[in-house]
C-alpha positions in Angstrom: 12.9 -21.4 127.5 13.7 -18.2 127.0 16.3 -17.3 123.8 18.2 -14.7 122.2 18.8 -14.8 119.1 20.7 -12.0 117.0 20.4 -12.3 113.4 20.6 -9.8 110.7 18.7 -11.4 107.9 15.3 -10.4 108.3 13.9 -13.3 106.2 16.3 -15.8 108.8 15.2 -14.5 111.8 11.6 -14.3 111.1 11.7 -17.7 110.0 13.4 -19.1 113.3 11.7 -16.6 115.3 8.7 -18.3 114.3 9.4 -21.9 114.6 10.8 -20.8 117.9 7.7 -19.4 119.1 5.8 -22.6 117.9 8.0 -24.3 120.2 6.3 -22.5 122.9 10.2 -20.7 123.4 10.1 -16.7 124.3 12.5 -15.1 122.3 13.7 -11.7 122.0 15.2 -11.1 118.3 18.4 -8.5 118.3 19.3 -7.5 114.8 22.7 -6.3 115.4 25.5 -7.1 117.3 25.4 -4.3 119.3 21.8 -5.1 120.8 22.4 -8.3 120.9 25.5 -7.8 123.1 23.4 -5.2 125.7 20.6 -8.2 126.0 23.3 -10.7 126.2 24.8 -9.0 129.3 21.6 -8.2 130.7 21.4 -11.9 131.1 18.6 -14.4 132.1 18.7 -16.4 128.7 18.8 -20.2 128.9 20.3 -19.8 125.1 21.8 -17.1 122.8 21.6 -18.1 119.1 24.1 -15.8 117.8 25.0 -15.3 114.1 28.6 -14.5 113.1 28.2 -11.8 110.3 26.8 -8.7 112.0 26.3 -5.0 111.6 28.0 -3.0 114.7 29.3 -5.6 116.1 30.5 -9.2 114.6 29.0 -12.2 116.5 32.6 -13.6 117.6 32.7 -10.3 119.5 29.6 -10.3 120.8 30.5 -13.9 122.4 33.9 -12.8 123.5 31.9 -10.1 125.9 29.0 -11.8 126.9 31.3 -14.8 128.0 33.2 -12.3 130.5 29.9 -11.7 132.1 28.4 -15.3 131.7 30.1 -18.5 131.5 27.5 -21.0 131.7 24.7 -19.7 129.2 25.0 -22.1 126.4 25.8 -20.3 122.8 25.2 -21.6 119.5 26.8 -19.9 116.5 25.1 -19.6 113.1 27.3 -18.7 110.0 27.5 -18.9 106.2 31.2 -19.5 107.3 32.0 -23.7 107.1 35.4 -23.8 107.4 37.5 -25.2 109.7 39.2 -22.0 111.1 36.1 -20.3 110.7 34.6 -23.0 113.4 37.4 -22.8 115.3 37.7 -19.2 116.0 33.8 -19.4 116.8 34.4 -22.3 119.6 37.9 -20.0 120.8 35.3 -17.3 121.8 33.7 -19.1 123.8 30.9 -20.6 122.1 29.1 -24.3 122.4 28.2 -25.0 119.1 28.5 -24.0 115.4 26.2 -24.2 112.9 26.5 -23.7 109.5 23.6 -22.3 107.1 21.8 -23.7 105.1 20.2 -26.0 107.8 17.1 -27.6 108.9 15.2 -26.3 111.4 15.0 -29.9 113.3 19.1 -29.8 113.2 18.7 -26.9 115.3 16.3 -27.8 117.1 18.7 -30.9 118.0 21.4 -28.8 118.9 19.3 -26.6 121.1 18.0 -30.1 123.0 21.0 -31.2 123.1 22.5 -27.9 124.6 20.2 -27.3 127.4 19.2 -30.7 128.4 22.8 -30.9 129.9 22.4 -27.6 131.8 18.3 -29.1 133.4 19.4 -32.8 133.8 22.9 -32.9 136.0 22.5 -34.4 139.5 22.4 -32.0 141.8 24.1 -33.7 145.2 27.1 -34.5 144.0 30.1 -32.6 143.6 32.8 -34.1 141.8 36.7 -34.4 143.3 40.1 -35.2 141.2 43.4 -33.9 143.6 42.8 -30.7 144.1 39.8 -30.0 141.3 36.3 -29.9 142.5 33.0 -29.5 140.3 29.9 -28.6 141.8 27.2 -29.5 139.0 24.6 -27.4 140.8 26.3 -24.0 141.0 28.0 -24.5 137.7 31.0 -24.1 139.6 34.9 -24.9 139.1 37.6 -24.8 141.4 41.5 -25.8 141.1 43.5 -25.2 144.2 40.5 -22.7 145.5 40.5 -20.8 142.5 37.8 -20.3 140.9 37.7 -21.8 136.8 35.5 -20.1 134.6 34.0 -22.5 131.8 31.7 -22.1 128.9 28.5 -24.8 128.8 30.2 -27.2 126.6 33.3 -26.9 128.4 31.5 -27.8 131.8 29.7 -30.5 130.6 33.2 -32.3 129.2 34.7 -31.7 132.4 31.7 -33.2 134.2 31.7 -36.2 131.6 35.4 -37.0 132.0 35.3 -36.3 135.7 32.5 -38.8 135.9 34.8 -41.7 134.1 37.9 -39.8 136.0 40.5 -43.2 135.9 39.4 -45.0 133.1 39.9 -44.2 129.5 37.2 -42.3 127.3 37.0 -42.5 123.4 36.8 -39.5 121.0 33.1 -41.7 120.2 32.3 -41.8 123.6 32.8 -38.1 124.3 30.8 -37.1 120.8 27.7 -39.4 121.8 28.1 -38.2 125.5 28.6 -34.9 125.1 27.9 -33.4 121.5 25.6 -36.4 120.9 27.1 -37.1 117.5 26.1 -33.1 116.5 29.5 -33.7 114.8 31.2 -36.3 112.4 34.0 -38.1 114.1 36.5 -36.6 111.4 36.1 -33.3 113.2 39.1 -32.3 115.7 36.6 -30.1 117.8 37.2 -32.4 120.4 41.0 -32.3 120.3 40.1 -27.9 120.2 38.0 -28.6 123.5 40.8 -30.5 125.3 43.0 -27.9 124.7 40.8 -25.4 126.1 40.4 -27.6 129.1 44.2 -28.0 129.3 45.4 -24.5 129.5 42.5 -23.6 132.4 42.8 -26.7 134.0 46.5 -27.8 133.9 48.7 -25.0 132.6 49.2 -23.4 135.4 48.7 -26.3 137.9 50.2 -29.4 139.3 49.4 -32.4 138.9 48.4 -32.8 135.5 45.0 -33.9 135.4 44.3 -34.4 131.5 45.9 -36.7 129.6 46.1 -38.5 125.9 46.3 -42.1 125.2 47.0 -42.2 121.3 45.0 -43.7 119.3 42.9 -44.4 122.7 41.2 -41.0 123.6 41.4 -39.8 127.3 41.3 -40.1 130.7 41.4 -37.8 134.0 43.5 -38.8 136.9 46.5 -37.9 138.7 50.0 -38.0 137.4 
């Protein structure tokens, strides 16, 4: 797997580069945000690991600009900032997951597996449909009313899970287990944040509304 690692702390960068290389990954290293953005926009990566606080250009801005060119590449943010608001800013910028320093290398590997497994293991022969919404797992394309909808890798995985269970109520625990693979504890509001992301992209400017909340139960995708 080809990974872009954008990290300005030399010891952290060297440690991660060595560890990922020993896991048989090809790793390109950028020590500042400007180089990270240039490499990220060039594309061709299976995963981007991105520090938040970078010289030249912040990790959040790198993430935002990469997302304008590539909506599907998984982006994992690394940061020393662990407050909920900081996490939400990272997710809102387009990151798919968020890992707070210090962390165990084994946890990083688990997050990488969770992010990339869904990208490569999705069945290629079934286009999912609900009303005027379509999701093509093979081409990583989503359309509503004929309009292309750009989603991040995590948003795509969440929408696919909801569509595969359309008409059924799925709980937050279900989503954590099948989309986040328990990367976050059940006290986190990250699922609500991502549901809101999907609503803004899929429901706000369209009818009928397709994503519904059942208080104290979970979510369901269906026509109103």
